[in-house]
C-alpha positions in Angstrom: -24.0 -5.9 -14.8 -25.1 -2.0 -14.2 -24.0 0.5 -17.5 -24.0 3.7 -17.6 -26.5 5.1 -20.0 -26.6 8.2 -22.0 -29.3 11.1 -21.7 -32.5 10.5 -24.1 -36.4 10.2 -24.3 -37.8 7.6 -22.0 -40.7 5.5 -21.8 -41.2 3.9 -19.0 -43.2 0.7 -18.2 -43.6 -1.2 -15.3 -42.9 1.6 -12.8 -42.8 3.5 -9.4 -40.7 6.0 -7.7 -37.7 5.4 -5.6 -38.2 7.9 -2.9 -34.5 7.2 -1.1 -34.1 9.4 2.8 -30.8 9.4 3.6 -30.2 9.7 7.4 -27.7 12.6 6.9 -31.4 14.8 5.3 -30.4 14.1 2.0 -33.7 12.9 0.1 -34.6 12.9 -3.6 -36.8 10.5 -5.6 -35.4 8.7 -8.4 -37.8 6.9 -11.6 -38.1 3.2 -11.6 -39.3 0.8 -14.8 -39.1 -1.2 -17.8 -37.8 1.5 -20.9 -39.6 0.5 -24.7 -37.4 1.9 -25.6 -34.1 0.5 -25.0 -35.6 -2.7 -23.7 -33.8 -2.6 -19.9 -34.8 -1.9 -16.4 -33.8 1.4 -15.5 -33.3 3.0 -12.4 -33.1 6.9 -13.5 -30.3 10.1 -12.0 -32.1 12.2 -9.7 -35.5 13.5 -10.7 -35.8 17.3 -11.0 -39.0 18.1 -12.9 -42.4 15.8 -12.5 -45.9 16.5 -13.5 -47.6 13.7 -12.2 -50.4 14.9 -13.9 -49.1 14.2 -17.7 -46.3 11.5 -16.0 -43.5 13.4 -17.3 -40.5 14.0 -15.7 -36.8 15.1 -16.2 -33.3 13.9 -14.9 -30.5 15.5 -13.1 -28.6 13.2 -15.9 -31.0 15.7 -18.6 -33.0 12.4 -19.9 -37.2 12.9 -19.9 -39.2 10.3 -18.7 -42.7 9.5 -20.1 -44.6 7.3 -17.6 -46.7 4.7 -19.5 -49.9 2.9 -17.1 -49.9 3.6 -13.9 -47.5 2.7 -10.9 -47.1 -0.3 -9.5 -44.8 -2.6 -9.2 -41.5 -2.1 -10.8 -39.9 -5.0 -13.0 -38.0 -7.9 -11.7 -35.0 -6.4 -13.6 -35.0 -2.8 -12.3 -35.6 -4.0 -8.4 -31.9 -5.9 -9.8 -30.7 -2.3 -10.0 -31.6 -1.3 -6.6 -30.4 -4.8 -5.0 -26.7 -4.3 -7.2 -27.3 -0.9 -6.0 -27.6 -1.0 -2.1 -27.5 -4.6 -1.1 -30.4 -7.2 -2.1 -31.4 -7.6 1.9 -31.1 -4.0 2.2 -33.6 -3.5 -0.3 -36.4 -6.0 1.0 -36.4 -5.3 4.2 -36.8 -1.7 3.8 -39.2 -2.3 0.9 -40.9 -5.4 1.1 -41.3 -5.5 5.3 -42.6 -4.2 8.3 -38.6 -3.9 9.4 -38.6 -0.1 7.2 -36.6 2.2 8.5 -38.0 5.1 6.0 -34.7 5.6 3.7 -36.0 3.6 0.8 -39.6 3.6 -0.1 -42.2 3.4 -3.2 -43.8 6.7 -3.8 -47.0 5.1 -4.8 -48.2 1.7 -3.1 -47.7 -1.4 -4.3 -49.9 -4.5 -4.3 -48.2 -7.9 -3.8 
């Protein structure tokens, strides 16, 4: 089940950034990972600000994200959120196969 969560300060582990590039030309980046604060997988609203050096960002909802550790493979529950939003087969094709059309991608490479 997906739920909308209120604006908050979030510390993410097992994180990455999802890059969405729609055929219409619209694009955006979104945090994905596991929140230490509420112990839930997170898929953020659109990232408005991101300081890569400090690993801190702010999203359209007003939430602030602190990213802990290095980027990599997001948590399993985070991927479940993507599967629910966009369809499991589409996400697996875009993120984990050579058949990707570049619509959805990780900003930082992952090691399987």
